[in-house]
N, C-alpha and C positions, 0 to 999 in steps of 0.2 A: 504494500500500500504506500502511496505517495506521502512524503513528509509534509504535513500542512501546519506544522508548528514553528518552522524556521523561516527566515527571510532570505530571499535570493535576488541577485541582480537579474538573472535570466533563467528560465526553465523551459523545457521542451516536452510536449506530450505527443507521442506518435500514435498512429492508428486510432484517431479520435472518433472514427465512425463506430467504434466499439461502445460508444455511449448507448446505443440502441440494443446491445446484447442483453437478453433477458436475465442472464445469470451474473455476468461480470460488468454490466454497464454502469452499475452504481459506483464502482471504483474509479471509472473514468470521469463520471460526474463529480465525484468528490475531489479529484485532482483538478479538474477545470475550475470549479468554484472555490476550492479551498487553498490551493497553492498561493503563497504570498511571494510574488515576484514582480519586480519592476516591469519586466517584459516577459510575456508568455508566448512561445511559438507553438502553434497547434498544427500538426501534420495529419493528413488523411484524405479520405474520399470527400469530394466536393459535395456529396449528398448531405453531409452534416452541416454545411454552412448556414442555411436558413435557421435551423434549430439553435445553433450556437449563438447566432445573432440575437435571436429572441431571448435566450437565456441570459445573455450578458447585457441586454437592455435593462434588466432589473437591477443588476449590480452597478450599472453606470460605467462599465469599462468601455474604452475606445477600441473598436475592432477594425483592423485593416485586412483586406483579403488579397492574397497574391496567388495567382494561378500559374502552375508550372506544367509544361508539356513533357511527356516522356521523352528522354533523350535517345533511346534506342527503339526501333520499330518492333512491333509485335505482330507476327503473321499467323493468322489462323489457317491451318492446312486444310485442303479439300478432301484429303484421303486419310483414312485411319491408319494406325500403325500396322494392324493386321497380324503380324507375327513377331515373336521375340527375336527372330533372325534379323529384324530391321532395327533393333536397338543399336544406338551408337553412343560414343563418348560424349558426355555432357547431358545426357537425357535424365529426366526426373519422372518416374512413374508414380502417380498419385493414387492412393487407396485410402479408405476410411475405416479399415479394420486392422487391428494389430496382427491378427492371425493371417489375414490376406497379405499384409506387407511382407511377412516372412515367406509366405508361399511364392510371392512374386520374386523375391530375392533369390530363392532357391531355383525357380524356373529359369530366371535369366542367367544365373551362374552355371546352371547345368548345360548351357550352350557352349561353355568353355571359352567365351570371348571377353566377358566383362566380370568385374567384381563390384558389388553394390554396398554403398553406405546406406544406413537407414536412419530416418528421423521420424519420431512420433511423440505424442504428448506425454506418455507415461515414462519415457526415458528421462533419466536425470538431466538437468540442463547442461551440466558439464560434459556429459556423454553426447548430447545432441551437438554441442559445439565441436567436440572432437570429431564426430562423424562428418560434420560439415567441412571441417578443416581438411580431412583426408580427401573428401570429394573435390574440394577446390584445388588441392595440390596437384599440379600437372605431373609431378614425378611419382605420385601415388598410384598403386595398382587399382584403387577404388575409383573408377571413372563413371559410374552410374549411381544415381540416387533413387531409392524407393522411400516414399514419405507419405505421411498423412497431411491434413491441412495445417499441421504445425509448421510446414514449410513456408506458409504464407506470412509468418510474423517472426521478427526477432533474429533472423539469421541472414548473413550476407552470402549468397550462393552464386556460383558461376554456372548457371543452367542454360543450356542451348535450347532444349525443347521440353515443354511440359506435356505429359501424356496422361490423360485421365483414364484410369482403368474402369471407372464407373462414374456416373453422374448422380448417384444417390448416396445418402448417408443416413445413419440412425442418429437422431439428435437427442436421444434420451427419452423421447416419447414415441416417435414413429420413424419409419423409414420414409424419407422424402427426397424429392429432387433438390439439387443444389440451387441456391438462390443466385440471382444476377451478381450481387456483391461478392458472394463466396467464389463464384467462378472467376470473376475479374481479379480478385485478390490472389488466387492461386496461379492463374494463367499469367498474371503480370510478373511472376518471378522468372519467367523465361527471358533471356537476353539481359545483358548488363553493360551499360556504357563503360568503355575503357577496358573491358575484359576480353578474353579470348572469343567470347560469343556476343558480339555487339547487337546482333539481330536475333530476337527471340521468336520461337515457333511454338505453336500449341495445337494439339490434336487429341484424339481419343483412341483407345484400343480398338473399339468396335464402331462401325459406321452408324449404328442406330443412335449414337449419342451426338453425332456431328451437328444435326439441326439445332439442338439445344445449346451446344457450345457456341455456334456462330450467332444465333439470335441473341444470346446473353451478352456476348462481347460487343454487339452492335447496339444494345439497348442501354438507355441511361439508368444509372442506379436509382432506385426509389428514394425519394427525399426522406430523410429521417424525421419522424414526427414527435418522438418522445425520448427522453433520456431516463435511465434507470436511477432509482434512489433506494437507499436502505437506511433505517434509523440507526444513528450512532448511540453509544451507551447513555449519553446524557438524556436523550429523548426517551429511551426505554426506562431509565431510572425514574424520570418525572412521571411517565405513564404508570409505572408500577405503584407509585404512591396512591394512585386512585384505586388500585386493585391489590392491596397489600397481602392478601391471602392466596394469590395466584402464583404458580410457578412460572418460570421463564417461557415454557412452551405455550401456556395459555396467554401470557402477556403478548408474545410475538403474534400468536394467532389472532388475538383480539385487535391488536394494533393494525395489522395488515388488513383485516376485514373492515376496519372503521376509518382508516386514514383517508383524508380528503386532500387530493393533490390538484395542482393547476394542470391545465391541459398539456403542458410541455413535459410532464413526468409520469412515470409509472413505478410502482413498487417492484423491486427486483424479485425474481424467483428465489424464495428462501426455503425450498423444500429440504435441502441438505441440512441447513441450519436447524430446521424444525426437528429433523431426525436426531441430531445431536442433542438438542434441548430436551427431547423426551427421555434420553438416557441420563443426561446430567442432572435433571430435576430430581432424580432419586437420591442424589448425594447431598450431604450437609455442607453446601458451599454457598457463599454469598452471591448476590446477583451479578456483581462485576466479574467474579471468577467464572460463573456460568456463561456469561456473555462472551468472555474471552475464549473459552473452549469452543463455543459455537461458531465464532468467526475464524477459528484456527484453520490452517490449510490441510484439512483431512479429507481424504477420498472416502466418502461413506459407502461407496459401491465396492471398495476394496476391503475384503474381510480382514486381512492382516493390519492394514492401516486403521480401520475402524476399531479393531481390538486394541491396538496401540493407544489410541486416544482414550478409550474406556479405562485401560489400565493406568495411564498417566493420571487421569482425573480421580480414579478411586484412591490411588496411592497419595495423591496430593490432599484429598479430603481426609484421609485417615491419619497421615503423618506430617503433612505440611511440607514435606520434602520428597523429591522423586529422584532416586539414584538409577542411572541407566542400567547398571548391572543387575538390577532386580528383575528386569524383563528381557535383557539382552546380554549374551555372553560374548565379549570381544574375542577374536581369534578363531571363531567357528565358521566364518564365511569361506566359501569355496567357489571356484569357477562353476557356473551352472553347466549341467550336462544335458539339459532338455529345455524345451519351451516353458514347461511348468516351473523348472528351476529358475529360469530367467525371470519369469513373472514374480516369483517369490523374492528374488533379490531386489527387483524394482519396488516391491511392496515394502521390504525392509528399509530401503532407502527413504521411502516416504515417511516411515515411522521415525527414523533418525532425523529427517528434516523437520518433522513436527516438534521433536524434542528441542532442536536448536531454536526454532521459532518461539517456543514457550520460554526458553531460557533467556531470551532477550526481554521478555515481558514479566517474568517471575524469576528473576535472576537468583535469588537466594534459595528458591524452592527447586530449581532445576540447575544444579551446580556443575553438571558434567558436560558442558557445552563442547569443550575441546575434544573430549572422548567421542561424543556423538559426531562431531564434524570430521574427525579422522576416520571413523567407521563409514561415514557417508562417502568419503573419498575412496576408501577401499571398495565399497559397493560399485562405484563408478568404474574403477579399474577392472573389476571382475566382469562387469557387463561388457566393457570394451574387449576384454579377452574372449568372451563368448562370441561376440559379433565378429571378431577377427577370425575365429575358427569356423564359424558357421558358413557352410558352402562347400564348393568342390575343391578349393585350393588348399594347399598344405599350409599349416600354421607357420608364420614367420619365425625364424630362429630366435629373434629378439624378444618374442613373447612366448616363451616356453611354458610348459605346464607348471602351475603353482607348486606342485609337489615334487618337481624334478630336482630341487636342490637350491643352495644359496646363490649359485651363479646365474639363476634366472633373472632377467631384467625385470620381469613382473614382480618377482619376490623382492628385488631391491626397491622397486617403486612403492611396494606396500610397506616394506620395513620402516620407512621414514614416518609412517603414520602410527606405528605401534609404540 
């Protein structure tokens, strides 16, 4: 979350069109309205301009609009990829399923022509960065990228051609077609001014998706109408005084149902927070602590991550202090041997990341930040090792098996975190 308590000479918010995201939009609204800066630069889709202008009329801020043209052309191809034999260096194949991403990686590598880096949301950020770096490095063996829509934000990538393996995704509620902004966001990653691929191309695996691709790229993005909001703790605390006998779950539920907003705003989807609140309400914690656990970065759909949060909250409620070793034994992590093992390491990384997040907010009660951070780093290295081994190629000598002895570079890299 953006720091809204300090003063800055200049601040930058990228991807401002995320204001309209039903789950994350409130954090962009908070940054836009809350950052204290003499000058605030806002970057993103022009579809957000009218909404931002309306929002900032109320605050009295002066708004200047600068339009910039894409420096490198983007060419929608008229023919689909058709076959993996047509994959070439610099391609990025996009899928929206973790399982499908690894299937595509294996299928492409089975052709014995290319090695694939992978990028998707549940990979640790440092692993995503490492995968992107390998893909960008012209001397690297990894010359093709297989990615989710995570490729659309936060990474600088030298992509020649975007290839949609599908034009539908599950959004947590239903399987639906990609929207115009989503298609443009992903397709726009092809071609990069000043790179090896100054002209970007975009196509689909199958011909049936080409009409949607072409029509979306030619269509204007729908103008954003509303920005997300979510109540901060001060609002929740004030509201709770009107309902002193209610738990946080009931307070949140009642607040969301009865909140009156101006036409420029909507209450963000807080289903995940409500799930956490239902669990946390059973514990003898104050309202502020409950609220803190509810807004923590936990993946409630991940069983291990969810269990980690519950254990942290229970230990905190009982003892007032949470030692990492009570729920996690350092030194037990190993290179995953399967997709299931990889997913488990990713989940453990989420739990460790949650501990670090809590340690910055409840420092005395979560004192093992350095240990958690070091174990996070080890998780990332083990995931990288798995990704390096996964496929048809032989593992590089520099990344030998973790159990092969002290001469292993991987062991040396891990040892510095122990």
